C-alpha atoms as an extended CHARMM CRD file, in Angstrom:
* protein
*
       125  EXT
         1         1  MET       CA              0.0230000000        0.0250000000       -0.2390000000  PROA      1               0.0000000000
         2         2  ALA       CA              1.4660000000        3.4960000000       -0.8990000000  PROA      2               0.0000000000
         3         3  LEU       CA              0.2050000000        4.8620000000        2.1690000000  PROA      3               0.0000000000
         4         4  ALA       CA              2.0260000000        2.5200000000        4.5710000000  PROA      4               0.0000000000
         5         5  GLY       CA              2.2750000000        5.6280000000        6.9210000000  PROA      5               0.0000000000
         6         6  LEU       CA             -1.2950000000        5.5000000000        7.7270000000  PROA      6               0.0000000000
         7         7  LEU       CA             -1.1420000000        1.8140000000        8.7690000000  PROA      7               0.0000000000
         8         8  ALA       CA              2.6090000000        2.1570000000       10.4860000000  PROA      8               0.0000000000
         9         9  CYS       CA              0.7290000000        4.8210000000       13.2120000000  PROA      9               0.0000000000
        10        10  THR       CA             -2.4130000000        2.6380000000       13.8180000000  PROA      10              0.0000000000
        11        11  GLY       CA             -4.4860000000        3.7370000000       16.6680000000  PROA      11              0.0000000000
        12        12  PRO       CA             -7.7320000000        5.4190000000       17.3520000000  PROA      12              0.0000000000
        13        13  SER       CA             -6.7360000000        8.7630000000       16.1460000000  PROA      13              0.0000000000
        14        14  MET       CA             -5.6000000000        7.9090000000       12.3440000000  PROA      14              0.0000000000
        15        15  PRO       CA             -8.0990000000        8.3470000000        9.9090000000  PROA      15              0.0000000000
        16        16  ASN       CA             -8.8740000000        5.4160000000        7.3280000000  PROA      16              0.0000000000
        17        17  ARG       CA            -10.5360000000        5.1210000000        4.0190000000  PROA      17              0.0000000000
        18        18  SER       CA            -14.1010000000        5.2470000000        5.9230000000  PROA      18              0.0000000000
        19        19  ASP       CA            -13.3300000000        8.4660000000        7.1720000000  PROA      19              0.0000000000
        20        20  GLY       CA            -11.9520000000        9.6390000000        3.8220000000  PROA      20              0.0000000000
        21        21  ARG       CA            -15.1320000000        7.9880000000        2.1610000000  PROA      21              0.0000000000
        22        22  ALA       CA            -17.1680000000       10.5180000000        4.8730000000  PROA      22              0.0000000000
        23        23  PHE       CA            -14.9950000000       13.7130000000        3.5110000000  PROA      23              0.0000000000
        24        24  PHE       CA            -15.2650000000       12.7000000000       -0.1770000000  PROA      24              0.0000000000
        25        25  SER       CA            -19.1790000000       12.5280000000        0.2650000000  PROA      25              0.0000000000
        26        26  GLN       CA            -19.7020000000       15.8320000000        1.9790000000  PROA      26              0.0000000000
        27        27  ASN       CA            -17.0820000000       17.9850000000        0.1390000000  PROA      27              0.0000000000
        28        28  CYS       CA            -16.1640000000       16.4310000000       -3.3920000000  PROA      28              0.0000000000
        29        29  THR       CA            -19.1580000000       14.5710000000       -4.8940000000  PROA      29              0.0000000000
        30        30  SER       CA            -20.8840000000       17.6300000000       -6.1750000000  PROA      30              0.0000000000
        31        31  CYS       CA            -18.1390000000       17.7210000000       -8.9690000000  PROA      31              0.0000000000
        32        32  HSD       CA            -16.6330000000       14.9300000000       -8.7880000000  PROA      32              0.0000000000
        33        33  GLY       CA            -19.5530000000       12.2950000000       -8.5820000000  PROA      33              0.0000000000
        34        34  GLN       CA            -20.4220000000        9.8680000000       -6.0170000000  PROA      34              0.0000000000
        35        35  ALA       CA            -17.8970000000        7.0860000000       -7.6560000000  PROA      35              0.0000000000
        36        36  GLY       CA            -15.1930000000        9.8470000000       -8.0130000000  PROA      36              0.0000000000
        37        37  VAL       CA            -15.3320000000        9.8120000000      -12.0760000000  PROA      37              0.0000000000
        38        38  GLY       CA            -16.1750000000       13.4410000000      -12.3950000000  PROA      38              0.0000000000
        39        39  ASP       CA            -19.8410000000       13.2440000000      -13.3080000000  PROA      39              0.0000000000
        40        40  GLY       CA            -21.0250000000       15.5250000000      -10.4350000000  PROA      40              0.0000000000
        41        41  PRO       CA            -24.3390000000       17.4480000000      -10.4100000000  PROA      41              0.0000000000
        42        42  MET       CA            -21.8050000000       20.6350000000      -11.1030000000  PROA      42              0.0000000000
        43        43  ALA       CA            -19.6080000000       19.1260000000      -13.3030000000  PROA      43              0.0000000000
        44        44  SER       CA            -21.2750000000       20.3270000000      -16.3600000000  PROA      44              0.0000000000
        45        45  GLY       CA            -20.8610000000       23.6620000000      -15.3050000000  PROA      45              0.0000000000
        46        46  LEU       CA            -17.0670000000       23.6940000000      -14.4980000000  PROA      46              0.0000000000
        47        47  PRO       CA            -14.7220000000       25.4350000000      -17.4470000000  PROA      47              0.0000000000
        48        48  THR       CA            -12.6790000000       22.3530000000      -16.6790000000  PROA      48              0.0000000000
        49        49  ALA       CA            -13.8740000000       18.7570000000      -16.4090000000  PROA      49              0.0000000000
        50        50  PRO       CA            -13.1480000000       17.2390000000      -13.2150000000  PROA      50              0.0000000000
        51        51  THR       CA            -10.5640000000       14.5150000000      -12.8640000000  PROA      51              0.0000000000
        52        52  ASP       CA            -11.5790000000       11.0020000000      -12.7980000000  PROA      52              0.0000000000
        53        53  LEU       CA            -10.3380000000       10.2730000000       -9.4070000000  PROA      53              0.0000000000
        54        54  THR       CA            -10.3200000000        6.7310000000       -9.7570000000  PROA      54              0.0000000000
        55        55  ALA       CA             -7.8390000000        7.0180000000      -12.6310000000  PROA      55              0.0000000000
        56        56  LEU       CA             -4.9690000000        8.4250000000      -10.5930000000  PROA      56              0.0000000000
        57        57  SER       CA             -2.9120000000        5.0730000000      -10.5610000000  PROA      57              0.0000000000
        58        58  ARG       CA             -3.4300000000        4.5300000000      -14.3350000000  PROA      58              0.0000000000
        59        59  GLY       CA             -1.8080000000        7.7020000000      -14.9900000000  PROA      59              0.0000000000
        60        60  ASN       CA              1.2150000000        7.0170000000      -12.5850000000  PROA      60              0.0000000000
        61        61  GLY       CA              2.2410000000        3.2600000000      -13.5250000000  PROA      61              0.0000000000
        62        62  ASP       CA             -0.1610000000        1.5460000000      -11.4940000000  PROA      62              0.0000000000
        63        63  VAL       CA              1.2190000000        3.1890000000       -8.7860000000  PROA      63              0.0000000000
        64        64  PHE       CA             -1.2030000000        5.5800000000       -6.5850000000  PROA      64              0.0000000000
        65        65  PRO       CA              0.4700000000        9.1480000000       -6.8360000000  PROA      65              0.0000000000
        66        66  ALA       CA             -0.3250000000        9.9800000000       -2.8680000000  PROA      66              0.0000000000
        67        67  THR       CA              2.3670000000       12.9200000000       -3.0940000000  PROA      67              0.0000000000
        68        68  ARG       CA              1.2850000000       14.1030000000       -5.8800000000  PROA      68              0.0000000000
        69        69  THR       CA             -2.2780000000       13.7620000000       -4.8950000000  PROA      69              0.0000000000
        70        70  LEU       CA             -2.0140000000       15.5940000000       -1.7240000000  PROA      70              0.0000000000
        71        71  ALA       CA              0.2670000000       18.4880000000       -3.4540000000  PROA      71              0.0000000000
        72        72  TYR       CA             -2.5910000000       19.1440000000       -5.6970000000  PROA      72              0.0000000000
        73        73  ILE       CA             -5.3280000000       19.2990000000       -3.1390000000  PROA      73              0.0000000000
        74        74  TRP       CA             -3.4040000000       20.6660000000       -0.5230000000  PROA      74              0.0000000000
        75        75  GLY       CA             -0.4550000000       22.3260000000       -2.1200000000  PROA      75              0.0000000000
        76        76  ASP       CA              0.6410000000       25.9190000000       -3.0360000000  PROA      76              0.0000000000
        77        77  PRO       CA             -2.3110000000       28.2350000000       -2.2740000000  PROA      77              0.0000000000
        78        78  LYS       CA             -1.7630000000       29.9720000000       -5.7720000000  PROA      78              0.0000000000
        79        79  GLN       CA             -2.1310000000       26.6150000000       -7.7880000000  PROA      79              0.0000000000
        80        80  GLY       CA             -3.6580000000       24.4180000000       -5.8220000000  PROA      80              0.0000000000
        81        81  HSD       CA             -7.1550000000       22.7670000000       -5.7870000000  PROA      81              0.0000000000
        82        82  LEU       CA             -8.0600000000       24.8350000000       -2.3600000000  PROA      82              0.0000000000
        83        83  ALA       CA             -7.1420000000       28.1410000000       -4.1590000000  PROA      83              0.0000000000
        84        84  ARG       CA             -9.8080000000       27.6850000000       -6.8510000000  PROA      84              0.0000000000
        85        85  VAL       CA            -12.4210000000       25.2840000000       -5.0300000000  PROA      85              0.0000000000
        86        86  MET       CA            -12.2160000000       24.8050000000       -1.7060000000  PROA      86              0.0000000000
        87        87  PRO       CA            -10.2800000000       27.9130000000        0.5180000000  PROA      87              0.0000000000
        88        88  GLU       CA            -12.5290000000       27.8050000000        3.5430000000  PROA      88              0.0000000000
        89        89  PHE       CA            -10.7630000000       24.3340000000        4.4960000000  PROA      89              0.0000000000
        90        90  GLY       CA             -7.4850000000       25.8380000000        4.5610000000  PROA      90              0.0000000000
        91        91  ALA       CA             -7.2790000000       27.2600000000        8.2780000000  PROA      91              0.0000000000
        92        92  VAL       CA             -9.2260000000       24.7030000000        9.9660000000  PROA      92              0.0000000000
        93        93  MET       CA             -7.5500000000       21.7170000000        8.1850000000  PROA      93              0.0000000000
        94        94  SER       CA             -4.0660000000       23.1860000000        9.4040000000  PROA      94              0.0000000000
        95        95  GLU       CA             -4.7270000000       22.8860000000       12.7050000000  PROA      95              0.0000000000
        96        96  ASP       CA             -5.3640000000       18.8320000000       13.1630000000  PROA      96              0.0000000000
        97        97  LEU       CA             -2.1140000000       17.1340000000       11.4040000000  PROA      97              0.0000000000
        98        98  VAL       CA             -1.3120000000       13.4750000000       11.4710000000  PROA      98              0.0000000000
        99        99  PRO       CA              2.0110000000       11.7740000000       10.0610000000  PROA      99              0.0000000000
       100       100  VAL       CA              1.6670000000       10.2890000000        6.8660000000  PROA      100             0.0000000000
       101       101  GLU       CA              4.5770000000        8.5970000000        5.1590000000  PROA      101             0.0000000000
       102       102  LEU       CA              5.0970000000       10.1520000000        1.3810000000  PROA      102             0.0000000000
       103       103  ASP       CA              7.9560000000        9.5230000000       -0.6110000000  PROA      103             0.0000000000
       104       104  GLY       CA              9.7010000000        7.6860000000        2.4270000000  PROA      104             0.0000000000
       105       105  VAL       CA              9.2140000000       10.6050000000        4.6640000000  PROA      105             0.0000000000
       106       106  PHE       CA              6.4450000000       11.2530000000        7.2690000000  PROA      106             0.0000000000
       107       107  THR       CA              4.8670000000       14.5760000000        6.5240000000  PROA      107             0.0000000000
       108       108  PRO       CA              2.3730000000       16.2140000000        8.7410000000  PROA      108             0.0000000000
       109       109  THR       CA             -0.9230000000       15.8660000000        6.9330000000  PROA      109             0.0000000000
       110       110  PRO       CA             -3.9550000000       17.1100000000        7.6580000000  PROA      110             0.0000000000
       111       111  ARG       CA             -6.5020000000       14.6450000000        9.2550000000  PROA      111             0.0000000000
       112       112  ALA       CA             -9.0500000000       14.9660000000        6.7340000000  PROA      112             0.0000000000
       113       113  LEU       CA             -6.9690000000       14.4890000000        3.6220000000  PROA      113             0.0000000000
       114       114  ALA       CA             -4.9230000000       11.8570000000        5.2880000000  PROA      114             0.0000000000
       115       115  GLY       CA             -8.5760000000        9.9160000000        5.0100000000  PROA      115             0.0000000000
       116       116  LEU       CA             -8.9970000000       11.2980000000        1.7180000000  PROA      116             0.0000000000
       117       117  LEU       CA             -5.8950000000        9.9910000000        0.4110000000  PROA      117             0.0000000000
       118       118  ALA       CA             -6.7900000000        6.4830000000        1.6170000000  PROA      118             0.0000000000
       119       119  TYR       CA            -10.1100000000        6.4520000000        0.2060000000  PROA      119             0.0000000000
       120       120  LEU       CA             -8.9450000000        7.6230000000       -3.1140000000  PROA      120             0.0000000000
       121       121  GLU       CA             -6.1120000000        5.1150000000       -3.0890000000  PROA      121             0.0000000000
       122       122  SER       CA             -8.7580000000        2.4050000000       -2.3400000000  PROA      122             0.0000000000
       123       123  ILE       CA            -11.2610000000        3.2470000000       -5.4790000000  PROA      123             0.0000000000
       124       124  GLN       CA             -8.1380000000        3.1910000000       -7.8270000000  PROA      124             0.0000000000
       125       125  LYS       CA             -9.3590000000        1.1630000000      -11.3230000000  PROA      125             0.0000000000
């Protein structure tokens, strides 16, 4: 599993894919759809079609690109997903961090996004 850091830090406080699924359902389905393929009810009104989140591994040699995915969602506010779509989450998320192994380094990651990464990895086709 690419997110070995999630498994290595087991305990009641680590998020899992069920937590990520709940976050996804509440915050991402309007654009990405229930199945994550980019067919949400708001997708047709967007200038750029939402990414098919079930195909992230396919475009990366069948390996889930956890670091790149997190960087896109949480990365540079001038170019990241949060700046364009969900800026209201920024401050709240940065107050609750958990260690996630990304490219061999344990990285402080917002709890909600750690769960979301686990969920997104679980829906890869």
